[in-house]
C-alpha positions, 0 to 999 in steps of 0.5 A: 300233042295234049293241050292243057285247058283249065275249067272252073269247077261247078257244083251242082246247087241243091234246089233247096238252096236256090229256093232259099236264095231266091227268097232272100233276094226277093226280101232284099228287093222288098228292103231296097225298094222301100228304102228308096222310098224314103227319099221321096219327099211325097212319101215321107210327108204321107207317112208323118201324116199317117197315110199309106197313100193308095192303101189308106191310113196307117192303122193297126190293121194296115201294119198287121196286114203288111207285117203278115205280106212281109213275113211269108216271103221271110218264112219261105227262106227257112221253109224252103230248107226245112220242109219235106221235099214235097211239102216244099215244092207245092209251098213254093209253087202256091206262094211263088205264084201268090206273090208273083201276082201281088208283084204284077198287080203293084207294078201295074200301079202308078209309081216311080221308075225305080219302084217299078224296076223292083217290082219287075224284079220281085215278079221275075224272081217269084216266077223263078221260084215257081219254075225252080219248084215245078222242075224239082228233080225226082229220085227214084225210091229203091225197094231193099 
């Protein structure tokens, strides 16, 4: 007697798509953490006083630095898909390690629990980027 079982169809997801999805998630964590930060009265007051709290006054240089820091992971969404496999792999490893260290560095700074939660997610997902890129499957080249 045969028993019919139903299984969900599962597709192998390309490593490039996994990396792009990880970087996209990281960017959403940045946006939501900053958005929730605006709900803190002290944060709004500091912004109105043109101050970035522990990072000092809001200047063109400070805003440019923040813009560059956020542009890199934003760009990694595209670069993970567009670069040659070997370049994408190493770029994701290097940038993933750097941004893991940044997340851990900001995680140890005094902050609210919601921010520590997002920083923990950022660090975990950045480590996921490194792991995914490190374990990138190899294919065997065939000589014809």
